[in-house]
N, C-alpha and C positions, 0 to 999 in steps of 0.2 A: 827466759821464763815465758811460757805460753799457756794461757787459760782461754779457752774458746768462749765467744760470745754466747754459744749454745750451752755452755756449762753454767754460766751465771744466770741466763734467762732460759729457764726450761719449764715445760708444762708439768704441773703437779696438782695435788689436791690439798685442801685445807684440813685442819687449821695451822699446821706448822711444818716447815720444811725439815727442821731438825728432829722433831718429836713425832711427826706423822710420816712424812715421806721417807726420812732416813731409815727408821726402823722397818718400814715396809720393804724398802730396797735391800736392807741387810738380810731380812728373813728370806727374801727371794734369792739373794746370793747364796745363802746357806743351802737352799734346795739345789742350786747348781753344783755345789761342792758335794752334796749327798748323792747326786745322780752318777757321779764318776767313781763312787766307792764300790768295792767288790762284794759288799754285804748288803743285805736288805734290812732297813730299819723298821721298827714296830711303832715308835711314837716320837714325838717332838716335845721339847721344852724350851722356855726362854725366861731369862731374868733381866730386869731393868735396873740400872744403877744411877746414882747421882741425880741430875736434873731430870733424866728420863723417868725416874721413880717418883720424884717429888711432884712433878706437874704432868706426868704421863696421862693420868685419867682425864684431866682437863683438856689435854691436847690430843685425845683419842689415840694414844699410843697402843693401848690394848687392842683396839679395833685394827689398827694398822699392822700390828704383828700378826694377828690372825689372818688378815688378807694376804700379807706377804708370804706367810707359810702355806697359804693355799695356791700360791703361784701368781698372784696379782701384782701389778706394778703401778706406780702413780700415773705415769704418762698414758697408759693404755687402759686404765680402770674404768669399767662401765658401772655406774651406780646401781643399776638393777641387779647385775651379777654380784656385786659386792654385798648387797642386802640378802641375796639368796644364799651366798656362802656363809654369811654370819648366822642366818637362821638355821641352815643345815647343821652348823657346828654346835649351836645351842641345843639342837635336838639330838644329834647323834654322838657328839663329842669326838668327831672325826674330821680330818681334813684329807682332801684328795687332790694333791698337786699333780700337774701333768707329768707323766713318766715315772711316778713313784708309788702310785696306788694309795689305798686308804692308810692313814697314819693316825694313831691315837693322839688327841690333843684336847684336854679338858681345861679351859681357861682358868677355872677356879683352883685347879691343882697344878697345872703345868706353866702358867704365866705368873711369875713372881715379881712383885715390886719390892725391891731390896732397898729399904730406906736407911740401912745401917752401914752399907759398904759401898763406897765409890771405887770405880776402877781407876788405875793410875794414869791412863793415857789421856783421858778427856772427861769433862763433866757428863757427857752423853754417852755412857757405855752400856752395852748389852751383851749377854752371852746367849748363844743359841746352841742347843744340843740335840742329838738324835739318841734314842735308847733302843735296846733290844727288847724281847718279849718279857724278860725278867725285870725290866726297868733300869738296867744298868746303862750308863753313858758309853756309847761306842764312837761318837764323833762329837767334837765341840769346837766352836770358834767364837772368839771375842770380836766384836765390831764396835766402832765408834762413829757416831753421827756428828760430823764436825761442823755442821751449819750449811744451809742452802741446799740440802738434799745430797750433800757429799758424804760418802761412807767409806771408811778405811778399816781394814782388818787390823788386828793387833800388830801383825808383822809389817804391814804397810805403813802404819803410823810410826813405828820404830825406824823404818828406813827413811821416812820423810824427815823425822827429827834429826837424823844423822847427816842430812844434806845441808850444805851452806845455803841459807835462805837468801843470800845476796847473789848467788850464782846465776848469771844470766845466760849461760850456754844453752842453746836450743837451736833446732833446725828450722828456724824462721828468719826472715831477713832483718826483722827489728825486734831482737829479743830483750827488750827493756824489762828490768826487774825492779826498778825504782823510778820515781817521777823524775829524778835528775837525769837518769839515763834516757828516759822518754823525751825530755826536752832537748837533750843534747842530740839525739838521733833525728828529731824533728828539724832542728836547726841545720844539721849537716846535710840532711837529705832534701830539705825544702818541702817536705811533705807534712800534711796535717796529721793529727793524732788518729783521725778516722781512717785516713789512707794507709797509715802504717799498720793499724789494726787489720784493715782489709787485706793488705798484702800478706800478713801473717796467716789470716784465716784461709786464703787461697792456696796455701801450701797443703791443705788438708781436704779442700772441696772445690768444686767448680764455681764460676761466677753465678750460674743459674741456681745452684744449690744454696749458695750464700744468700742471694737475693730472695729466693723463695722462703728460706728459713727465717730471715728477718721479717718478712711479710707475715708469716705464720705467728711469730712472736707478738707483733703488734695487733693482729687480728684477735688472738687469744686474750690479750690484755684488754682490748676494746670491748670484746664480747662479755668478758667478766664484768667490766665496769657497767655496761649497759644492763646486764642482768641485775646488778646491785642497785642501779638507779630505778629499776622497775619493780623490785620485789620488796614487799612489806612483810611485817610480822615480828615475832620474837625469836631471838637467837637461841640456839640450844645450849644447855649447860647448867641452867638453874639460877643464873643471875637475873633473868628476865630482862635482858638488854633488848630494847626495841630498835629495829632498823630505822635509822633516821635519814639516810641518804635520799630515799624517794620523796619524802615530805619536804626536805630542804630544797631539792632540785625543782620540785613543782613550784615552790614559792619564788625561787630565782627566775624561773621561766616566766612566771606571771609578772614579775617586776621589770622584765626587759622593756626597754624603750621609755621608761619613766625618766623624766628630765631630772628628778631630784635624787636619783640613785647615788649613794655615796661611793667614792672611788674604792674604798676598802672592801666593798662587796666582792671584788674579784677574788679575795682570799676565801670567801665562802664557796665560790665555784671550785677552787682548788681543793679545799677541804672535803667538799661533797664528792668530788671525783675520787679522791683517795679513800674516803669512808665507804663508798660503794663497793670498791674492790675488797676492802678488809672485812666488811660485813659478809660478802660472799665467802671469803676465806674462813671467817669464824663459823659459818654455817656448813663447812666442809665442802664447799664448791670447788670447781676447777679454777686454778689461778696459775700465774707465771711467777716463778721465783725471781725477785728483783731487788737484792740478790737472794732474799729469803721470803718465805710466806708471810711471816710476821711484819715484814717491811714491803710487801708486794704492792701497796697502793701508791707509794711515793713517786716512782718513776713514771708509771702511766698517768698519774694525775698531772704531772708537769708536762708530759707530751700532749695531753688533751688540752690543758691550758694554752700551750703554745699554738696548737692547731686551730683552736676555736676562738681565741682571744687576742692573738698577736697578728697584726696586719702583715700580709706577705708570707705567712707560714704555708708550707706545702708538704704533703706526705712524701714527695720526692726526696726530701732531705731526711726522712726518718732513718735511713741506714746510718747517716753520719751521727745522729743523736744516739742510737743504740750502740754503735761500735765505739764511740767515745766514752759513753757510760761504762761499757764493758771493760775498756782499757783501764779506767780508774778503779772499777770494782776488782779487777784482777790484781792490781797493785795492792789494794787493801787486804784481800784474802791471802796473797802471797806473803806479805810482810807483817800482818797482824791477824785479824779474824773477822768473819761475818757471823759468828755464833753468839747469840745472846747468853747461852749457858757458859761461854768461855770469857766474854768481855762485856756483858751487859747490852743494853739496847743501843749504846753508842756504836756497837758493831753491826747492828741491824738497821735501824732507821737512820743512824748517823751515816753509815756506808751508803745506804740508798739515797740519801739527801746529797751526798757528795757526788754520786754517780749522776743524779738528775741535774745538778748544777752544772757539771761538766758537759753533759749532753746538750742542755739548753744554751750554754755559752757557745758551744760549737755551731749549732744551727743558727745562732744570731750573729755569726761572723767573727767570733773570738779567735785570737791567735792561740797557739799552744800554751804560751805563758799565761794568757788571761784564763784559759780553760783550767790550767792547773791551779791558778789562784782561786777560781770559783769553787773547785772541789775542796780546796783547803779551807776556805771560809766556812762552807757548809759542815765539814767534818769537825772543825775546831769548835764550833758552837753546839756540838752534841757531846763533846767530851765529858765523861763522867756520868752519862745518863745510864740509870739502872734498868734492869729488866725485872719487874715486880708484878706480874700479871695477877689480878684479883681472882682467886679460886682456881688458879692455874689455867685460866681460859685466855685465849688470844683475843680479848675483847676490851677489857679496861685495864690500862690506858691505851692499849695498842691501836685501836681503830682511829681514835682522834689523833694519836701521835703521828700517824702517817700523813694526815692532813697538815699538821704543823711542820713536818719534815719537808713537804712539798713547798710550803710557803717560804721556809728558810732557803730551799734550793733556788727558788726564783730570785729572792733577795740577794743571795750570794752571787749568782750569775750576773745580776744587774750591777752590783758593786764592782765586781771584777771587770766588767766591760767599761765601767767609767774610768778605769785606770789603764796603765800600759803594761800590766803583768808583773811589775816589780812589787814585792811585798816582804815583810819581815819573816814570817813563819812559812817555811817550805812545806809542801804537801807531805813530803817524806817524814818531816818532823812531827806533823800532826798524826800521821799513821803510827809512828813509833810511840808517840805519847798515848794514843788510844790503846796500843798493845800493853804498855806499862801500866796504864790506869786499870785495864782489865785484869792484869795479873795481880795488882794490889787490892782490887775491889773485894769486899767481903763476899763469900759464897752466897749469903742469903739475899744478895741483890743480883744474882746471876741466874735467873729463870728457875728459881726453886720455890717461889711464892712463900718464902720464910721471912721476908722483911718488906719494908717499904709500904706501898699502898696495899699490897696483898694482906698485910696484918692490921692495917689501920682503917680499912673500909669494911663495914658489915657486908658479908658476902653470903648471907643465907636468908 
């Protein structure tokens, strides 16, 4: 099993990797399919199902679909270009994707939120169609946005479901598909988790490409955080949530050096770092999936905590943090899920916290078994966490939740490093429990905004 660090950590736009990035990517993929057809289409249509329908408007899914059908992608999207495309579509009811010419698309008529019918493959399903001049469908494809910006067609999802999820066969030197295999390979090779992950990555890219890519990941994370720490105002969407990270950060800086500062204030630093990222995400800014947009603040917050507050920390060790975190994130995605619509927030912030705990334990000198223990502790204590965003927005409780995920990650790493790596619950068991819990969880608690805080908090 191999999932690249650049698959888990990738550049995107807010507010959601599954509800914003995924639909945009799916729409752009449909254009690629349309370009190789022998016929010329006249118009486009899209329908959103399941969680994409229920929380799509709060997650800007409608906007994402329009932009994707215009040929824009999350990683390369320019905000000014996006606004121009949306304005032209509002005016002309047309889209002009490269290589296809003008295509009719009226969002009021051609973009449907289907609240009645879920597609069978995943909670985040969408259908994209091309029509002829008479309005008849001449090409159609079903896509599933499975979390973290990953998109599969109906056929790809069926092929994936038919594969043995424990199959570790891969053309990499350390093809671990479970945490147990990862620890066994580490023991037999004498290598750290980061070095094994690095060896796998180098099968597909050069040392320089890997190093530069990891630097770009952290630079994008840091820049996003810095924007969030400096930007004030009200977040969009109608809840009137005020950005809090800049104000809290200013107070923390003012308190620096005071003799009576309480030790627990370091938790405020971590929370503020995470909130800064997720406030940027909620505003539709550029973020790095870690492993999703809704959980984008936890990993960078722990990295920033380590660099700014832990003696001896150095950016030279950042690759070890990111590679170790990606190794754990890959195991969770492969054996369970990182999708809130599939398994609740345990799959998003829970996964991010486990990844952050593993990365921190690694750069603090932990052994592979201590690192695995750190990830397990963090994930175990997110089990059962629901995804119930108020008004379908990635704001309440999502923003604060990332801060608490970071705090749990640091606590988990610290506890694991106090031991020798032996523990009762293996990481594999925690991952499988998360998968089973997600399967059994009521749909109203899986990113539909039909239960939990979403219906018990006034949102107008």
